[in-house]
Each structure stands twice: as C-alpha cells, then as structure tokens.
PDB file of N, CA, C and O in Angstrom:
ATOM      1  N   UNK A   1       0.825  -1.119  -0.032  1.00  0.00           N
ATOM      2  CA  UNK A   1       0.021   0.026  -0.040  1.00  0.00           C
ATOM      3  C   UNK A   1       0.927   1.218  -0.018  1.00  0.00           C
ATOM      4  O   UNK A   1       1.854   1.260   0.791  1.00  0.00           O
ATOM      5  N   UNK A   2       0.703   2.192  -0.869  1.00  0.00           N
ATOM      6  CA  UNK A   2       1.537   3.331  -0.973  1.00  0.00           C
ATOM      7  C   UNK A   2       1.235   4.347   0.120  1.00  0.00           C
ATOM      8  O   UNK A   2       0.096   4.450   0.576  1.00  0.00           O
ATOM      9  N   UNK A   3       2.262   5.105   0.547  1.00  0.00           N
ATOM     10  CA  UNK A   3       2.020   6.098   1.640  1.00  0.00           C
ATOM     11  C   UNK A   3       1.064   7.215   1.195  1.00  0.00           C
ATOM     12  O   UNK A   3       0.960   7.521   0.007  1.00  0.00           O
ATOM     13  N   UNK A   4       0.396   7.794   2.134  1.00  0.00           N
ATOM     14  CA  UNK A   4      -0.485   8.878   1.817  1.00  0.00           C
ATOM     15  C   UNK A   4       0.292  10.072   1.412  1.00  0.00           C
ATOM     16  O   UNK A   4       1.384  10.264   1.947  1.00  0.00           O
ATOM     17  N   UNK A   5      -0.189  10.942   0.466  1.00  0.00           N
ATOM     18  CA  UNK A   5       0.573  12.161   0.086  1.00  0.00           C
ATOM     19  C   UNK A   5       0.524  13.203   1.206  1.00  0.00           C
ATOM     20  O   UNK A   5      -0.460  13.352   1.930  1.00  0.00           O
ATOM     21  N   UNK A   6       1.611  13.888   1.294  1.00  0.00           N
ATOM     22  CA  UNK A   6       1.662  15.028   2.199  1.00  0.00           C
ATOM     23  C   UNK A   6       0.731  16.153   1.682  1.00  0.00           C
ATOM     24  O   UNK A   6       0.531  16.246   0.471  1.00  0.00           O
ATOM     25  N   UNK A   7       0.173  16.986   2.530  1.00  0.00           N
ATOM     26  CA  UNK A   7      -0.702  18.073   2.113  1.00  0.00           C
ATOM     27  C   UNK A   7      -0.063  18.991   1.127  1.00  0.00           C
ATOM     28  O   UNK A   7      -0.727  19.533   0.243  1.00  0.00           O
ATOM     29  N   UNK A   8       1.285  19.180   1.276  1.00  0.00           N
ATOM     30  CA  UNK A   8       1.900  20.083   0.245  1.00  0.00           C
ATOM     31  C   UNK A   8       2.060  19.459  -1.062  1.00  0.00           C
ATOM     32  O   UNK A   8       2.391  20.152  -2.024  1.00  0.00           O
ATOM     33  N   UNK A   9       1.841  18.141  -1.184  1.00  0.00           N
ATOM     34  CA  UNK A   9       1.983  17.460  -2.504  1.00  0.00           C
ATOM     35  C   UNK A   9       0.597  17.420  -3.209  1.00  0.00           C
ATOM     36  O   UNK A   9       0.530  17.132  -4.404  1.00  0.00           O
ATOM     37  N   UNK A  10      -0.495  17.704  -2.480  1.00  0.00           N
ATOM     38  CA  UNK A  10      -1.742  17.684  -3.117  1.00  0.00           C
ATOM     39  C   UNK A  10      -2.001  18.808  -4.095  1.00  0.00           C
ATOM     40  O   UNK A  10      -1.292  19.812  -4.032  1.00  0.00           O
ATOM     41  N   UNK A  11      -2.907  18.720  -4.942  1.00  0.00           N
ATOM     42  CA  UNK A  11      -3.274  19.729  -5.897  1.00  0.00           C
ATOM     43  C   UNK A  11      -3.604  21.003  -5.180  1.00  0.00           C
ATOM     44  O   UNK A  11      -4.365  20.940  -4.214  1.00  0.00           O
ATOM     45  N   UNK A  12      -3.096  22.178  -5.568  1.00  0.00           N
ATOM     46  CA  UNK A  12      -3.423  23.449  -4.813  1.00  0.00           C
ATOM     47  C   UNK A  12      -4.880  23.699  -4.704  1.00  0.00           C
ATOM     48  O   UNK A  12      -5.358  24.110  -3.646  1.00  0.00           O
ATOM     49  N   UNK A  13      -5.624  23.463  -5.782  1.00  0.00           N
ATOM     50  CA  UNK A  13      -7.099  23.749  -5.821  1.00  0.00           C
ATOM     51  C   UNK A  13      -7.779  22.885  -4.809  1.00  0.00           C
ATOM     52  O   UNK A  13      -8.730  23.324  -4.163  1.00  0.00           O
ATOM     53  N   UNK A  14      -7.292  21.586  -4.637  1.00  0.00           N
ATOM     54  CA  UNK A  14      -7.957  20.703  -3.640  1.00  0.00           C
ATOM     55  C   UNK A  14      -7.694  21.202  -2.192  1.00  0.00           C
ATOM     56  O   UNK A  14      -8.491  20.982  -1.280  1.00  0.00           O
ATOM     57  N   UNK A  15      -6.517  21.894  -2.030  1.00  0.00           N
ATOM     58  CA  UNK A  15      -6.235  22.467  -0.692  1.00  0.00           C
ATOM     59  C   UNK A  15      -6.861  23.797  -0.462  1.00  0.00           C
ATOM     60  O   UNK A  15      -6.728  24.345   0.632  1.00  0.00           O
ATOM     61  N   UNK A  16      -7.541  24.354  -1.433  1.00  0.00           N
ATOM     62  CA  UNK A  16      -8.231  25.612  -1.309  1.00  0.00           C
ATOM     63  C   UNK A  16      -7.377  26.823  -1.720  1.00  0.00           C
ATOM     64  O   UNK A  16      -7.702  27.957  -1.369  1.00  0.00           O
ATOM     65  N   UNK A  17      -6.304  26.586  -2.449  1.00  0.00           N
ATOM     66  CA  UNK A  17      -5.416  27.713  -2.843  1.00  0.00           C
ATOM     67  C   UNK A  17      -5.689  27.983  -4.282  1.00  0.00           C
ATOM     68  O   UNK A  17      -6.007  27.080  -5.056  1.00  0.00           O
ATOM     69  N   UNK A  18      -5.562  29.244  -4.642  1.00  0.00           N
ATOM     70  CA  UNK A  18      -5.796  29.737  -5.985  1.00  0.00           C
ATOM     71  C   UNK A  18      -4.529  29.491  -6.914  1.00  0.00           C
ATOM     72  O   UNK A  18      -4.619  29.381  -8.136  1.00  0.00           O
ATOM     73  N   UNK A  19      -3.371  29.418  -6.222  1.00  0.00           N
ATOM     74  CA  UNK A  19      -2.122  29.282  -7.000  1.00  0.00           C
ATOM     75  C   UNK A  19      -1.295  28.197  -6.297  1.00  0.00           C
ATOM     76  O   UNK A  19      -1.579  27.826  -5.158  1.00  0.00           O
ATOM     77  N   UNK A  20      -0.260  27.694  -7.000  1.00  0.00           N
ATOM     78  CA  UNK A  20       0.564  26.670  -6.350  1.00  0.00           C
ATOM     79  C   UNK A  20       1.162  27.082  -5.033  1.00  0.00           C
ATOM     80  O   UNK A  20       1.270  26.253  -4.128  1.00  0.00           O
ATOM     81  N   UNK A  21       1.541  28.285  -4.894  1.00  0.00           N
ATOM     82  CA  UNK A  21       2.069  28.859  -3.624  1.00  0.00           C
ATOM     83  C   UNK A  21       1.293  30.142  -3.264  1.00  0.00           C
ATOM     84  O   UNK A  21       0.869  30.894  -4.141  1.00  0.00           O
ATOM     85  N   UNK A  22       1.117  30.373  -1.918  1.00  0.00           N
ATOM     86  CA  UNK A  22       0.499  31.596  -1.530  1.00  0.00           C
ATOM     87  C   UNK A  22       1.372  32.804  -1.936  1.00  0.00           C
ATOM     88  O   UNK A  22       2.598  32.709  -1.871  1.00  0.00           O
ATOM     89  N   UNK A  23       0.812  33.859  -2.325  1.00  0.00           N
ATOM     90  CA  UNK A  23       1.573  35.053  -2.716  1.00  0.00           C
ATOM     91  C   UNK A  23       2.174  35.681  -1.490  1.00  0.00           C
ATOM     92  O   UNK A  23       1.686  35.488  -0.376  1.00  0.00           O
ATOM     93  N   UNK A  24       3.238  36.436  -1.693  1.00  0.00           N
ATOM     94  CA  UNK A  24       3.845  37.191  -0.552  1.00  0.00           C
ATOM     95  C   UNK A  24       5.299  36.807  -0.418  1.00  0.00           C
ATOM     96  O   UNK A  24       5.862  36.104  -1.257  1.00  0.00           O
ATOM     97  N   UNK A  25       5.897  37.289   0.666  1.00  0.00           N
ATOM     98  CA  UNK A  25       7.255  36.994   1.000  1.00  0.00           C
ATOM     99  C   UNK A  25       8.136  38.154   0.926  1.00  0.00           C
ATOM    100  O   UNK A  25       9.273  38.105   1.394  1.00  0.00           O
ATOM    101  N   UNK A  26       7.626  39.282   0.313  1.00  0.00           N
ATOM    102  CA  UNK A  26       8.545  40.435   0.277  1.00  0.00           C
ATOM    103  C   UNK A  26       7.911  41.532   1.230  1.00  0.00           C
ATOM    104  O   UNK A  26       6.736  41.887   1.136  1.00  0.00           O
ATOM    105  N   UNK A  27       8.772  42.011   2.116  1.00  0.00           N
ATOM    106  CA  UNK A  27       8.344  43.065   3.045  1.00  0.00           C
ATOM    107  C   UNK A  27       8.403  44.423   2.321  1.00  0.00           C
ATOM    108  O   UNK A  27       9.454  44.849   1.841  1.00  0.00           O
ATOM    109  N   UNK A  28       7.236  45.082   2.263  1.00  0.00           N
ATOM    110  CA  UNK A  28       7.280  46.340   1.536  1.00  0.00           C
ATOM    111  C   UNK A  28       8.077  47.453   2.226  1.00  0.00           C
ATOM    112  O   UNK A  28       8.506  48.381   1.540  1.00  0.00           O
ATOM    113  N   UNK A  29       8.297  47.410   3.531  1.00  0.00           N
ATOM    114  CA  UNK A  29       9.040  48.414   4.247  1.00  0.00           C
ATOM    115  C   UNK A  29       9.871  47.797   5.311  1.00  0.00           C
ATOM    116  O   UNK A  29       9.471  47.798   6.475  1.00  0.00           O
ATOM    117  N   UNK A  30      11.057  47.247   4.958  1.00  0.00           N
ATOM    118  CA  UNK A  30      11.852  46.560   5.976  1.00  0.00           C
ATOM    119  C   UNK A  30      12.343  47.403   7.124  1.00  0.00           C
ATOM    120  O   UNK A  30      12.539  46.887   8.224  1.00  0.00           O
ATOM    121  N   UNK A  31      12.549  48.706   6.898  1.00  0.00           N
ATOM    122  CA  UNK A  31      13.019  49.561   8.000  1.00  0.00           C
ATOM    123  C   UNK A  31      12.021  49.693   9.085  1.00  0.00           C
ATOM    124  O   UNK A  31      12.360  49.623  10.267  1.00  0.00           O
ATOM    125  N   UNK A  32      10.699  49.897   8.678  1.00  0.00           N
ATOM    126  CA  UNK A  32       9.670  50.043   9.700  1.00  0.00           C
ATOM    127  C   UNK A  32       9.463  48.739  10.443  1.00  0.00           C
ATOM    128  O   UNK A  32       9.248  48.723  11.655  1.00  0.00           O
ATOM    129  N   UNK A  33       9.531  47.625   9.687  1.00  0.00           N
ATOM    130  CA  UNK A  33       9.436  46.304  10.283  1.00  0.00           C
ATOM    131  C   UNK A  33      10.528  46.054  11.289  1.00  0.00           C
ATOM    132  O   UNK A  33      10.255  45.505  12.357  1.00  0.00           O
ATOM    133  N   UNK A  34      11.738  46.429  10.998  1.00  0.00           N
ATOM    134  CA  UNK A  34      12.886  46.230  11.852  1.00  0.00           C
ATOM    135  C   UNK A  34      12.678  47.020  13.135  1.00  0.00           C
ATOM    136  O   UNK A  34      12.938  46.485  14.213  1.00  0.00           O
ATOM    137  N   UNK A  35      12.205  48.315  13.072  1.00  0.00           N
ATOM    138  CA  UNK A  35      11.973  49.145  14.219  1.00  0.00           C
ATOM    139  C   UNK A  35      10.962  48.536  15.070  1.00  0.00           C
ATOM    140  O   UNK A  35      11.110  48.533  16.292  1.00  0.00           O
ATOM    141  N   UNK A  36       9.872  47.982  14.468  1.00  0.00           N
ATOM    142  CA  UNK A  36       8.744  47.367  15.244  1.00  0.00           C
ATOM    143  C   UNK A  36       9.250  46.118  15.950  1.00  0.00           C
ATOM    144  O   UNK A  36       8.915  45.867  17.108  1.00  0.00           O
ATOM    145  N   UNK A  37      10.050  45.345  15.249  1.00  0.00           N
ATOM    146  CA  UNK A  37      10.604  44.187  15.873  1.00  0.00           C
ATOM    147  C   UNK A  37      11.551  44.440  17.034  1.00  0.00           C
ATOM    148  O   UNK A  37      11.575  43.710  18.024  1.00  0.00           O
ATOM    149  N   UNK A  38      12.330  45.505  16.873  1.00  0.00           N
ATOM    150  CA  UNK A  38      13.225  45.949  18.023  1.00  0.00           C
ATOM    151  C   UNK A  38      12.459  46.280  19.177  1.00  0.00           C
ATOM    152  O   UNK A  38      12.814  45.910  20.296  1.00  0.00           O
ATOM    153  N   UNK A  39      11.348  47.010  18.961  1.00  0.00           N
ATOM    154  CA  UNK A  39      10.511  47.515  20.088  1.00  0.00           C
ATOM    155  C   UNK A  39       9.871  46.240  20.768  1.00  0.00           C
ATOM    156  O   UNK A  39       9.811  46.178  21.996  1.00  0.00           O
ATOM    157  N   UNK A  40       9.418  45.278  20.005  1.00  0.00           N
ATOM    158  CA  UNK A  40       8.820  44.058  20.563  1.00  0.00           C
ATOM    159  C   UNK A  40       9.944  43.229  21.341  1.00  0.00           C
ATOM    160  O   UNK A  40       9.669  42.630  22.380  1.00  0.00           O
ATOM    161  N   UNK A  41      11.195  43.227  20.796  1.00  0.00           N
ATOM    162  CA  UNK A  41      12.245  42.551  21.550  1.00  0.00           C
ATOM    163  C   UNK A  41      12.490  43.102  22.912  1.00  0.00           C
ATOM    164  O   UNK A  41      12.611  42.386  23.906  1.00  0.00           O
ATOM    165  N   UNK A  42      12.561  44.458  22.920  1.00  0.00           N
ATOM    166  CA  UNK A  42      12.739  45.132  24.202  1.00  0.00           C
ATOM    167  C   UNK A  42      11.616  44.901  25.185  1.00  0.00           C
ATOM    168  O   UNK A  42      11.847  44.728  26.382  1.00  0.00           O
ATOM    169  N   UNK A  43      10.353  44.899  24.656  1.00  0.00           N
ATOM    170  CA  UNK A  43       9.222  44.624  25.470  1.00  0.00           C
ATOM    171  C   UNK A  43       9.331  43.168  26.001  1.00  0.00           C
ATOM    172  O   UNK A  43       9.033  42.929  27.172  1.00  0.00           O
ATOM    173  N   UNK A  44       9.745  42.210  25.173  1.00  0.00           N
ATOM    174  CA  UNK A  44       9.924  40.826  25.657  1.00  0.00           C
ATOM    175  C   UNK A  44      10.982  40.767  26.694  1.00  0.00           C
ATOM    176  O   UNK A  44      10.743  40.093  27.695  1.00  0.00           O
ATOM    177  N   UNK A  45      12.123  41.383  26.594  1.00  0.00           N
ATOM    178  CA  UNK A  45      13.218  41.330  27.572  1.00  0.00           C
ATOM    179  C   UNK A  45      12.640  42.018  28.846  1.00  0.00           C
ATOM    180  O   UNK A  45      12.912  41.509  29.933  1.00  0.00           O
ATOM    181  N   UNK A  46      11.902  43.082  28.797  1.00  0.00           N
ATOM    182  CA  UNK A  46      11.395  43.725  29.989  1.00  0.00           C
ATOM    183  C   UNK A  46      10.383  42.855  30.662  1.00  0.00           C
ATOM    184  O   UNK A  46      10.373  42.779  31.891  1.00  0.00           O
ATOM    185  N   UNK A  47       9.517  42.183  29.913  1.00  0.00           N
ATOM    186  CA  UNK A  47       8.544  41.256  30.587  1.00  0.00           C
ATOM    187  C   UNK A  47       9.243  40.073  31.281  1.00  0.00           C
ATOM    188  O   UNK A  47       8.848  39.676  32.377  1.00  0.00           O
ATOM    189  N   UNK A  48      10.272  39.520  30.645  1.00  0.00           N
ATOM    190  CA  UNK A  48      11.039  38.449  31.300  1.00  0.00           C
ATOM    191  C   UNK A  48      11.759  38.925  32.561  1.00  0.00           C
ATOM    192  O   UNK A  48      11.776  38.241  33.584  1.00  0.00           O
ATOM    193  N   UNK A  49      12.343  40.097  32.459  1.00  0.00           N
ATOM    194  CA  UNK A  49      12.961  40.619  33.597  1.00  0.00           C
ATOM    195  C   UNK A  49      12.013  40.936  34.709  1.00  0.00           C
ATOM    196  O   UNK A  49      12.375  40.755  35.871  1.00  0.00           O
ATOM    197  N   UNK A  50      10.830  41.393  34.431  1.00  0.00           N
ATOM    198  CA  UNK A  50       9.836  41.736  35.467  1.00  0.00           C
ATOM    199  C   UNK A  50       9.341  40.398  36.090  1.00  0.00           C
ATOM    200  O   UNK A  50       9.155  40.334  37.305  1.00  0.00           O
ATOM    201  N   UNK A  51       9.130  39.350  35.293  1.00  0.00           N
ATOM    202  CA  UNK A  51       8.652  38.089  35.881  1.00  0.00           C
ATOM    203  C   UNK A  51       9.741  37.538  36.764  1.00  0.00           C
ATOM    204  O   UNK A  51       9.419  37.076  37.858  1.00  0.00           O
ATOM    205  N   UNK A  52      11.019  37.547  36.381  1.00  0.00           N
ATOM    206  CA  UNK A  52      12.028  36.960  37.214  1.00  0.00           C
ATOM    207  C   UNK A  52      12.192  37.844  38.470  1.00  0.00           C
ATOM    208  O   UNK A  52      12.333  37.323  39.576  1.00  0.00           O
ATOM    209  N   UNK A  53      12.172  39.186  38.297  1.00  0.00           N
ATOM    210  CA  UNK A  53      12.384  40.048  39.434  1.00  0.00           C
ATOM    211  C   UNK A  53      11.249  39.954  40.433  1.00  0.00           C
ATOM    212  O   UNK A  53      11.499  39.911  41.637  1.00  0.00           O
ATOM    213  N   UNK A  54      10.020  39.921  39.975  1.00  0.00           N
ATOM    214  CA  UNK A  54       8.854  39.821  40.902  1.00  0.00           C
ATOM    215  C   UNK A  54       8.930  38.438  41.577  1.00  0.00           C
ATOM    216  O   UNK A  54       8.715  38.340  42.785  1.00  0.00           O
ATOM    217  N   UNK A  55       9.221  37.403  40.843  1.00  0.00           N
ATOM    218  CA  UNK A  55       9.280  36.094  41.484  1.00  0.00           C
ATOM    219  C   UNK A  55      10.351  36.048  42.594  1.00  0.00           C
ATOM    220  O   UNK A  55      10.141  35.484  43.668  1.00  0.00           O
ATOM    221  N   UNK A  56      11.478  36.649  42.294  1.00  0.00           N
ATOM    222  CA  UNK A  56      12.569  36.667  43.296  1.00  0.00           C
ATOM    223  C   UNK A  56      12.132  37.477  44.575  1.00  0.00           C
ATOM    224  O   UNK A  56      12.370  37.067  45.711  1.00  0.00           O
ATOM    225  N   UNK A  57      11.504  38.608  44.320  1.00  0.00           N
ATOM    226  CA  UNK A  57      11.013  39.435  45.452  1.00  0.00           C
ATOM    227  C   UNK A  57       9.984  38.687  46.283  1.00  0.00           C
ATOM    228  O   UNK A  57      10.055  38.691  47.512  1.00  0.00           O
ATOM    229  N   UNK A  58       9.051  38.060  45.637  1.00  0.00           N
ATOM    230  CA  UNK A  58       8.067  37.266  46.363  1.00  0.00           C
ATOM    231  C   UNK A  58       8.670  36.114  47.067  1.00  0.00           C
ATOM    232  O   UNK A  58       8.216  35.758  48.154  1.00  0.00           O
ATOM    233  N   UNK A  59       9.665  35.514  46.509  1.00  0.00           N
ATOM    234  CA  UNK A  59      10.339  34.367  47.178  1.00  0.00           C
ATOM    235  C   UNK A  59      11.054  34.820  48.430  1.00  0.00           C
ATOM    236  O   UNK A  59      10.984  34.188  49.485  1.00  0.00           O
ATOM    237  N   UNK A  60      11.762  35.966  48.274  1.00  0.00           N
ATOM    238  CA  UNK A  60      12.463  36.533  49.471  1.00  0.00           C
ATOM    239  C   UNK A  60      11.487  36.911  50.534  1.00  0.00           C
ATOM    240  O   UNK A  60      11.737  36.629  51.705  1.00  0.00           O
ATOM    241  N   UNK A  61      10.375  37.540  50.194  1.00  0.00           N
ATOM    242  CA  UNK A  61       9.412  37.943  51.166  1.00  0.00           C
ATOM    243  C   UNK A  61       8.783  36.725  51.839  1.00  0.00           C
ATOM    244  O   UNK A  61       8.543  36.720  53.047  1.00  0.00           O
ATOM    245  N   UNK A  62       8.516  35.669  51.016  1.00  0.00           N
ATOM    246  CA  UNK A  62       8.069  34.447  51.594  1.00  0.00           C
ATOM    247  C   UNK A  62       9.039  33.836  52.617  1.00  0.00           C
ATOM    248  O   UNK A  62       8.629  33.412  53.697  1.00  0.00           O
ATOM    249  N   UNK A  63      10.272  33.800  52.274  1.00  0.00           N
ATOM    250  CA  UNK A  63      11.302  33.289  53.199  1.00  0.00           C
ATOM    251  C   UNK A  63      11.370  34.068  54.433  1.00  0.00           C
ATOM    252  O   UNK A  63      11.495  33.492  55.513  1.00  0.00           O
ATOM    253  N   UNK A  64      11.294  35.378  54.341  1.00  0.00           N
ATOM    254  CA  UNK A  64      11.324  36.277  55.551  1.00  0.00           C
ATOM    255  C   UNK A  64      10.104  36.019  56.439  1.00  0.00           C
ATOM    256  O   UNK A  64      10.201  35.917  57.662  1.00  0.00           O
ATOM    257  N   UNK A  65       8.980  35.922  55.785  1.00  0.00           N
ATOM    258  CA  UNK A  65       7.746  35.715  56.585  1.00  0.00           C
ATOM    259  C   UNK A  65       7.741  34.345  57.315  1.00  0.00           C
ATOM    260  O   UNK A  65       7.379  34.240  58.487  1.00  0.00           O
ATOM    261  N   UNK A  66       8.152  33.325  56.574  1.00  0.00           N
ATOM    262  CA  UNK A  66       8.264  32.020  57.163  1.00  0.00           C
ATOM    263  C   UNK A  66       9.354  31.973  58.216  1.00  0.00           C
ATOM    264  O   UNK A  66       9.212  31.342  59.263  1.00  0.00           O
ATOM    265  N   UNK A  67      10.435  32.650  57.911  1.00  0.00           N
ATOM    266  CA  UNK A  67      11.583  32.720  58.924  1.00  0.00           C
ATOM    267  C   UNK A  67      11.166  33.457  60.173  1.00  0.00           C
ATOM    268  O   UNK A  67      11.573  33.052  61.262  1.00  0.00           O
ATOM    269  N   UNK A  68      10.358  34.540  60.083  1.00  0.00           N
ATOM    270  CA  UNK A  68       9.919  35.255  61.263  1.00  0.00           C
ATOM    271  C   UNK A  68       8.890  34.477  62.066  1.00  0.00           C
ATOM    272  O   UNK A  68       8.819  34.634  63.285  1.00  0.00           O
ATOM    273  N   UNK A  69       8.082  33.630  61.404  1.00  0.00           N
ATOM    274  CA  UNK A  69       7.119  32.890  62.115  1.00  0.00           C
ATOM    275  C   UNK A  69       7.887  31.925  63.059  1.00  0.00           C
ATOM    276  O   UNK A  69       7.414  31.602  64.149  1.00  0.00           O
ATOM    277  N   UNK A  70       9.051  31.486  62.624  1.00  0.00           N
ATOM    278  CA  UNK A  70       9.988  30.792  63.404  1.00  0.00           C
ATOM    279  C   UNK A  70       9.556  29.509  64.111  1.00  0.00           C
ATOM    280  O   UNK A  70       8.461  29.378  64.658  1.00  0.00           O
ATOM    281  N   UNK A  71      10.439  28.641  64.058  1.00  0.00           N
ATOM    282  CA  UNK A  71      10.303  27.408  64.932  1.00  0.00           C
ATOM    283  C   UNK A  71      11.434  27.453  65.973  1.00  0.00           C
ATOM    284  O   UNK A  71      12.525  27.967  65.725  1.00  0.00           O
ATOM    285  N   UNK A  72      11.137  26.922  67.077  1.00  0.00           N
ATOM    286  CA  UNK A  72      12.184  26.973  68.123  1.00  0.00           C
ATOM    287  C   UNK A  72      13.176  25.834  68.065  1.00  0.00           C
ATOM    288  O   UNK A  72      14.092  25.771  68.885  1.00  0.00           O
TER     289      UNK A  72
END
C-alpha cells in the first residue's frame, strides 16, 4: 500500500489555494518592520526581567515571613 501524500503534495485547488504557492514573501518596508521588531524585542526582555524580578522578590518575602514565624 503506497503512503498517503503530504498536504503540500496535493493539488493546490484541492487544498483551497488559487495558486501553487501563496503570494507574498517580500516586506514592503523593511526599515519600519525592523523598528517594530526591535520594540517588541525590548518589550519581551522587559517582561522576562519583570517576571524574574517579581518572582525573586516574592520568594524573598516568603522566606522572611516563614523565617519570622520561626520554629524553636
């Protein structure tokens, strides 16, 4: 029994496409896209730093609270 064809091997019309490949691939304004991506990169770094920082602070506060409750 032959293997089933991959979806990319099927006829484009059967897959619902008007052409063999979807159109696109060229960025009309790479400079604007690069600026936007840089802004998103900085936002990502900021979010990761905030998550790590807040987790650290909460952990320290938790240790202090548990330590102050103290066991003898």
